[in-house]
N, C-alpha and C positions, 0 to 999 in steps of 0.2 A: 797640422793642418792650415794651410794658409788663406786668408779671406780678403776680400778688396772690396770697398764700396766706391761706388759712382753717384754722382748728382746728373741730374738731367735738367736742362733749362732749355725754352722754346723762345726762337730769335726769327725776325723777319729781314731778309735782305731784299734789297733791290737795286736794277740794272737795266740800263738799256739795251743791252747788249743781247741777253739771253737768260733763261731761267739757272743753268749753270753757272754763270757768271753772279747771278743775285745769290745763289747759296754760299759762293766763295766770298762773295762781299761780307755776308752774315757770320760765316766762320772767322775772316780774317778782323773784322770789328769786334767779336766777343774774345777773340784771342789776346786783344789788348789789355782785357782786365781779367779774364778767367784764363788759371794756368792750366796745363796737363789736359786739354782737350784729347781725348781718345776716339772719338767717333761721332758720325752725325748720321740723322736720319731725315730724309726728306718727307715731310708732311703735305702740305699742300704747295700747287703753282697755279698762280693768278696772273693775270694783266691788266694794265689800263689801255685802253682802246681810244683812238681818237680818229675821224675820218676813216673807219674800216680797216684800221691799220693798228698794230700792237706798238705802243709808244712807249712802255714800263712794265718790264718782267719783275715779279715777286715771288720769293721762293722763303716758305716757314719751313726751319728746320730745328730738329730738336737735336741738341748737342750733350754728351756725356762727356765727364770729366771726373779724375780722382778724387777722393775725398780723404785728407790725410786723417790715419787713426791714430788715437793717442793712447 
């Protein structure tokens, strides 16, 4: 029987383009220091508003990545 273990972390990305872009920013930034990211779950999408317009999108995501078993 084969088993695997994953660790999950929560990160927040921000973008002036879209919530999807904010999620991508979060994944790309995490990938610089976290190896083997296997999945992402979107938790929250929020935004900053100025003068009645969205000026900054924020996406909170949970990232799952493999844990080496010894």
